[in-house]
C-alpha positions in Angstrom: -28.8 21.6 -7.5 -26.3 22.3 -10.2 -25.6 19.3 -12.5 -22.1 17.9 -11.9 -20.0 15.7 -14.2 -17.5 13.2 -12.8 -15.0 11.6 -15.1 -12.9 8.4 -14.5 -9.6 9.1 -16.1 -7.5 6.6 -18.0 -4.2 5.8 -16.2 -1.4 7.4 -18.1 1.6 6.6 -15.9 4.0 4.0 -17.3 3.7 1.2 -16.5 -0.1 1.8 -16.3 -2.1 0.9 -13.2 -5.0 -1.5 -13.7 -6.9 -0.2 -10.7 -9.8 2.3 -10.8 -11.6 4.6 -8.4 -15.0 2.9 -9.0 -16.1 -0.4 -10.4 -18.9 -0.4 -13.1 -21.6 -1.3 -10.5 -20.4 1.5 -8.2 -20.6 4.1 -11.0 -24.3 3.2 -11.5 -24.8 3.4 -7.7 -23.3 6.9 -7.7 -25.7 8.1 -10.3 -28.6 6.6 -8.3 -27.5 8.1 -5.0 -26.5 11.5 -6.3 -29.2 12.5 -8.9 -27.3 15.6 -10.0 -24.2 13.7 -10.9 -23.4 12.1 -14.3 -20.4 9.7 -14.4 -18.4 9.2 -17.6 -15.5 6.9 -18.3 -12.4 7.7 -20.4 -11.7 4.6 -22.6 -8.9 2.4 -21.5 -7.3 -0.9 -22.7 -5.5 -1.6 -19.4 -8.2 -1.0 -16.8 -9.2 -4.1 -15.0 -12.8 -3.5 -15.9 -13.5 -3.2 -19.7 -15.2 -0.1 -21.2 -18.1 -2.3 -22.1 -18.7 -3.2 -18.4 -19.2 0.5 -17.6 -21.4 0.9 -20.7 -23.6 -1.9 -19.5 -24.3 0.0 -16.3 -25.3 3.2 -18.2 -21.8 4.9 -18.1 -20.8 6.5 -21.4 -17.3 6.3 -22.7 -15.8 9.7 -23.4 -12.3 10.5 -24.6 -12.4 14.3 -24.0 -13.0 15.1 -20.4 -12.8 18.9 -20.6 -16.5 19.2 -19.7 -16.1 17.3 -16.5 -16.1 19.1 -13.1 -14.3 16.3 -11.1 -11.7 13.9 -12.4 -10.7 10.8 -10.5 -7.8 8.4 -11.1 -5.3 6.3 -9.1 -1.7 7.2 -9.9 -0.1 10.5 -10.9 -1.6 12.1 -13.9 0.9 12.9 -16.6 1.6 16.6 -16.7 0.5 16.9 -20.4 -2.8 15.4 -19.5 -3.8 17.8 -16.7 -6.8 20.0 -17.6 -6.8 23.5 -16.1 -9.4 24.5 -13.5 -10.6 21.0 -12.7 -10.9 19.2 -9.4 -8.6 16.1 -9.4 -8.4 13.2 -7.0 -5.4 10.8 -7.3 -2.3 9.7 -5.4 0.1 12.5 -6.3 3.2 11.2 -4.4 4.2 14.8 -3.5 3.5 14.9 0.2 7.0 13.8 1.1 8.5 16.3 -1.4 9.4 13.5 -3.8 11.8 15.2 -6.3 10.4 13.2 -9.3 7.0 14.7 -8.9 7.9 18.4 -8.2 7.0 19.4 -11.7 3.6 17.7 -11.4 2.7 19.9 -8.4 4.1 23.0 -10.0 1.9 22.3 -13.0 -1.2 21.8 -10.8 -0.6 25.3 -9.3 0.1 26.8 -12.7 -3.2 25.4 -14.1 -5.2 26.4 -11.0 -6.2 22.8 -10.4 -7.9 21.8 -7.1 -5.9 18.8 -6.0 -7.1 16.3 -3.4 -4.6 13.5 -2.7 -6.3 10.3 -1.4 -3.7 10.1 1.3 -4.8 13.4 2.7 -8.5 12.3 3.2 -8.6 11.9 6.9 -11.0 12.2 9.9 -10.5 14.7 12.7 -8.2 12.2 14.5 -6.0 12.0 11.5 -7.1 8.5 10.4 -7.1 7.9 6.7 -10.5 7.3 5.2 -9.5 5.6 2.0 -6.5 3.3 1.3 -5.3 0.2 -0.4 -3.4 -1.1 2.7 -5.5 -4.2 3.2 -4.8 -5.5 -0.2 -1.1 -4.7 0.1 -1.1 -6.9 3.2 -3.2 -9.7 1.5 -1.0 -9.9 -1.6 2.3 -9.2 0.3 1.7 -12.2 2.7 0.6 -14.3 -0.2 3.8 -13.5 -2.1 5.8 -14.3 1.0 4.3 -17.8 1.2 4.7 -18.2 -2.6 8.4 -17.3 -2.3 9.0 -19.8 0.6 7.3 -22.6 -1.3 9.3 -21.7 -4.4 12.6 -21.5 -2.5 12.2 -24.9 -0.9 10.1 -26.6 -3.7 7.3 -27.3 -1.3 4.3 -26.3 -3.3 3.3 -24.3 -6.3 0.9 -21.4 -6.3 -0.3 -19.3 -9.1 1.0 -15.7 -8.9 -1.4 -13.4 -7.2 -1.8 -11.4 -10.4 -2.9 -14.5 -12.1 -5.9 -14.8 -9.8 -9.2 -13.3 -10.9 -9.9 -11.7 -7.6 -9.3 -12.1 -3.8 -11.7 -15.1 -3.6 -9.8 -16.9 -6.3 -6.5 -16.1 -4.4 -8.0 -17.5 -1.2 -8.9 -20.8 -3.0 -5.3 -20.9 -4.2 -4.1 -20.8 -0.6 -5.5 -24.2 0.0 -2.4 -25.6 -1.8 -0.1 -24.2 0.9 1.6 -27.0 2.8 4.1 -25.6 5.3 6.4 -27.5 7.7 6.3 -26.5 11.3 8.0 -23.1 10.7 7.6 -19.8 12.5 6.5 -16.6 10.7 6.7 -13.2 12.3 4.4 -10.4 11.1 4.9 -6.7 12.1 2.1 -4.2 12.0 -1.4 -4.0 13.3 -2.9 -1.5 10.8 -4.6 -2.1 7.5 -1.5 -3.8 6.1 -1.1 -6.1 9.1 -4.7 -7.1 9.1 -4.6 -7.9 5.4 -1.5 -10.1 5.9 -3.2 -11.8 8.9 -6.2 -12.5 6.6 -3.9 -14.4 4.2 -2.1 -16.4 6.9 -5.4 -17.4 8.6 -6.8 -18.5 5.2 -3.7 -20.6 4.6 -4.3 -22.4 7.9 -1.3 -20.9 9.8 -2.1 -20.7 13.5 -1.7 -17.4 15.3 0.2 -17.5 18.7 1.0 -14.7 21.1 4.6 -13.3 21.1 5.5 -14.8 24.4 4.6 -18.4 23.3 6.3 -17.7 20.0 9.6 -17.1 21.7 9.3 -19.8 24.4 7.6 -22.7 22.8 8.1 -25.2 20.0 5.2 -26.2 17.8 4.4 -29.2 15.6 2.6 -27.0 13.0 3.3 -23.7 11.2 2.5 -20.7 13.4 2.8 -16.9 13.2 2.8 -14.1 15.6 1.7 -10.5 15.0 3.9 -7.8 16.6 3.1 -4.3 17.6 5.9 -1.8 18.2 5.7 -2.5 22.0 6.7 -6.2 21.3 10.1 -5.5 19.9 11.2 -2.1 21.3 12.9 -1.3 24.6 13.0 2.1 26.3 16.7 3.1 26.6 16.1 4.9 29.9 14.3 2.0 31.3 10.6 1.7 32.2 7.7 0.6 30.2 7.1 1.2 26.5 5.0 4.3 25.9 3.3 4.4 22.6 2.9 8.2 22.4 6.5 8.8 23.4 7.6 6.2 20.8 5.8 8.0 18.1 7.2 11.4 19.0 10.6 10.4 20.2 11.5 7.0 18.7 15.2 7.7 19.2 14.7 6.9 22.8 14.1 3.2 22.0 16.2 0.3 20.8 15.0 -2.7 18.8 15.2 -6.2 20.1 13.6 -7.8 17.1 16.6 -10.0 16.7 15.0 -12.2 19.5 12.3 -13.1 16.9 14.7 -13.3 14.0 16.5 -16.1 15.8 13.4 -18.2 15.7 11.6 -17.3 12.5 11.9 -18.6 8.9 9.7 -15.9 7.3 9.4 -12.2 8.1 6.4 -10.3 6.8 7.0 -6.6 7.4 3.8 -4.5 7.5 4.5 -1.9 10.1 4.9 1.8 9.4 8.5 2.9 10.0 9.6 6.3 11.2 13.1 7.1 9.8 14.1 8.3 13.2 13.2 5.0 14.8 15.7 2.1 15.1 15.8 -0.4 12.3 14.3 -3.9 12.9 17.9 -5.3 12.8 21.2 -4.4 11.3 23.4 -6.0 8.6 25.7 -7.4 11.4 22.7 -9.2 12.9 22.0 -10.7 9.5 25.5 -12.1 9.3 25.1 -14.1 12.5 24.5 -17.8 12.2 21.7 -17.3 14.7 19.8 -15.2 12.2 17.3 -17.7 11.0 15.0 -15.7 8.6 15.3 -17.0 5.0 12.4 -15.2 3.3 11.5 -11.5 3.9 8.3 -10.2 2.4 8.8 -6.4 2.9 5.3 -5.2 2.3 6.1 -1.7 3.4 9.0 -1.6 0.8 11.0 1.2 2.5 14.2 1.3 0.5 17.2 1.4 2.9 14.6 1.6 5.7 13.8 -0.6 8.6 15.1 -3.8 6.8 18.7 -3.5 5.6 18.2 -6.1 2.8 15.5 -4.0 1.1 18.0 -2.2 -1.2 15.6 -1.8 -4.1 12.0 -2.4 -5.0 11.1 -5.4 -6.9 8.3 -5.6 -9.5 5.2 -7.7 -10.2 7.0 -9.1 -13.2 10.2 -9.8 -11.3 9.2 -10.0 -7.6 12.2 -11.6 -5.9 15.9 -11.0 -5.4 18.4 -12.5 -3.0 20.4 -10.7 -0.4 23.8 -11.9 0.7 24.5 -10.5 4.2 28.3 -11.2 4.4 28.9 -9.0 1.3 25.8 -6.7 1.9 24.9 -7.3 -1.7 22.0 -8.1 -4.0 22.2 -11.5 -5.8 19.9 -13.2 -8.3 16.7 -14.7 -6.9 17.0 -18.1 -5.3 20.7 -18.4 -6.1 22.2 -19.6 -2.9 21.2 -21.3 0.4 23.2 -18.7 2.4 21.2 -15.9 0.8 17.9 -14.4 2.1 15.1 -14.2 -0.4 13.5 -10.7 -0.6 10.1 -9.8 -1.9 9.8 -6.0 -2.1 7.1 -5.2 -4.7 6.1 -1.6 -4.2 2.6 -1.8 -5.8 1.2 -4.9 -4.4 -2.6 -4.0 -4.6 -2.1 -3.9 -8.4 -1.9 -7.7 -8.4 -5.6 -7.9 -7.4 -6.9 -4.8 -9.1 -10.6 -5.8 -9.3 -10.9 -6.6 -5.6 -8.7 -3.7 -4.5 -10.7 -1.3 -6.7 -14.0 -2.6 -5.3 -13.0 -1.9 -1.7 -11.4 1.4 -2.5 -14.5 2.6 -4.4 -16.8 1.4 -1.5 -14.9 3.6 0.9 -15.0 6.6 -1.5 -18.8 6.2 -1.9 -19.5 5.8 1.8 -17.0 8.3 3.2 -16.0 10.8 0.6 -18.6 11.5 -2.1 -21.1 13.2 0.1 -18.7 15.9 1.3 -17.2 16.1 -2.1 -20.4 16.3 -4.2 -22.9 17.8 -1.7 -21.8 19.4 1.6 -18.5 19.2 3.4 -20.0 19.4 6.9 -16.9 17.9 8.7 -14.3 19.7 6.5 -13.0 16.4 5.1 -12.5 17.9 1.7 -11.3 21.2 3.0 -8.6 19.5 5.1 -7.5 17.3 2.2 -7.3 20.0 -0.4 -3.6 20.5 -1.2 -3.8 23.2 -3.9 -6.6 25.5 -5.0 -6.8 28.7 -7.2 -3.2 28.5 -8.1 -1.8 28.3 -4.6 -1.0 25.8 -1.8 -3.6 25.7 1.0 -2.4 26.7 4.5 -2.2 23.0 5.7 0.3 22.3 2.9 2.4 25.4 3.1 5.3 23.2 4.1 5.6 22.3 0.4 6.4 25.9 -0.6 10.1 25.4 -0.8 9.5 22.2 -2.7 7.4 23.8 -5.4 9.6 26.9 -5.6 12.7 24.9 -6.7 13.6 24.7 -10.3 
């Protein structure tokens, strides 16, 4: 079998991402499982694992990666760093025709790069095989609790990015002391499950939606909602999941029923732009609207939650929203405001743990079809560009790359 060289690239996007495709231990495992593969690591001062940690596991540091066959990173590779003719795996953020990355995809085609976006790696049912969603949920829910404690001076937690890993973060959650409030969580996918993990660790009891709406509790509780729990079919009849996904315009949201009873909203559900928003600005102006902290884990700007007018950052994670003026205010600046956490790169706050899980999925689900034989066409379906052209499955990007 032909020898193959796999390079871990240094993150070049500013601000740089600390995550990696594989941990040092995992790189050693790759070389053990795939005897024809050599892994090298481009030196980096920002990566969450030091170069020396890779060296200790037999992985050489190498600045020039032009002799590598496959190059793997996390965020978009700067255009000037792209090496012609290579196979790249990273999050390109071009699948939705993002204008700011058009030139990146144009350069990929120009340099005849084989591009595989992690988001496109799916099974035959269309389920993603690798993702950071669980850690977005874990950190997003943590930040929501941190924000509530900060707003009402109830307890003090270290920031998530100050924790060494997810186990350290879970120890920090022991400090959470909540009054008998109600928390509503949307989403049942990776993000929702991660948020639930945090809430469970913090000792918040889960209750079903019906009890959440009808009962009072002497302890903090949360409920996890699926789309069926807060959408009504306009023509009457029962909620139909398939219909909702294909024709969300036929439904209306009654999420406000939960907003009247909740102090914290943790939003982790995927939102279709054609679907109704969770609630509107006018709903937020009502005295009955009780939510005071919104952790928008999905961070859809001007999306399902009207108060998410911009993304916040790890360095500056909070801002306030004033519903009566529909405006952004300084964080924690008024009792009438709603405090918003809308960090758009949450897994970066726990880079070591997030990288470990991501790398595990890559090894178990992706490396065999990538490095040996693509029996189930996982790599074939995920390849966006090859030999200087878009692949048929991504022909919809033609007008995007043809623009100046």
